C-alpha positions in Angstrom: 63.8 64.2 80.4 62.1 60.8 80.0 64.1 57.6 79.6 62.8 54.9 77.4 63.0 51.4 78.7 66.0 50.6 76.6 67.8 53.7 77.8 67.2 53.1 81.5 70.2 52.3 83.7 70.5 48.6 84.6 70.0 47.9 88.2 72.1 45.0 89.5 70.7 44.7 93.0 68.6 41.8 93.9 65.1 42.4 95.2 63.7 39.9 97.7 60.1 39.3 98.6 60.8 39.3 102.3 63.7 39.3 104.8 63.5 35.5 105.1 64.3 35.0 101.4 67.2 37.4 101.6 68.6 35.6 104.7 68.9 32.4 102.6 71.5 34.1 100.4 73.5 36.1 102.9 75.4 34.0 105.5 77.4 34.8 108.6 80.8 33.3 109.5 79.2 30.6 111.7 77.0 29.3 108.9 79.8 29.4 106.4 82.0 27.5 108.9 79.5 24.7 109.1 79.3 24.5 105.3 83.1 24.4 104.9 83.8 22.4 108.1 86.1 25.1 109.4 86.0 27.3 112.5 84.4 30.8 112.2 87.9 32.2 113.0 89.3 30.4 109.9 86.4 31.6 107.8 87.1 35.2 108.8 90.8 34.7 108.0 90.0 33.5 104.5 87.9 36.6 104.0 90.6 38.9 105.3 93.1 37.2 103.0 90.8 37.6 100.0 90.6 33.9 99.4 86.8 33.8 100.2 84.8 36.7 98.9 83.0 38.6 101.7 81.7 42.0 102.8 82.3 43.6 106.1 79.2 45.4 107.4 80.2 47.3 110.4 82.1 44.8 112.5 80.4 41.7 111.0 81.5 39.7 108.0 78.8 38.6 105.6 79.1 36.1 102.8 76.9 35.5 99.8 75.9 31.9 99.4 76.9 31.9 95.7 80.4 33.1 96.7 80.8 30.2 99.2 79.7 27.8 96.4 82.3 29.2 94.1 85.0 28.8 96.8 84.0 25.2 97.2 84.1 24.5 93.5 87.6 26.0 93.3 88.7 23.7 96.2 87.3 20.7 94.4 89.1 21.6 91.2 92.4 21.8 93.1 91.8 18.3 94.5 91.4 16.7 91.0 94.3 14.4 90.0 96.5 15.6 87.1 
């Protein structure tokens, strides 16, 4: 069976030219802590609570840069006066 382009399943994974490019988009707790001005312990706590979107790979937490930016924008929306 041959799939035509319009019938092919959509792939949602990102493809990077090299590992350095991918590393710019995936952050560890230490990097996120510097961005959010928190401790790495607090960052992992936010991830465990589901307040900051993250993935656990083995024993290590990993954060997408875009998810950290979304978290920051939600914080800034909460700080706006009514």
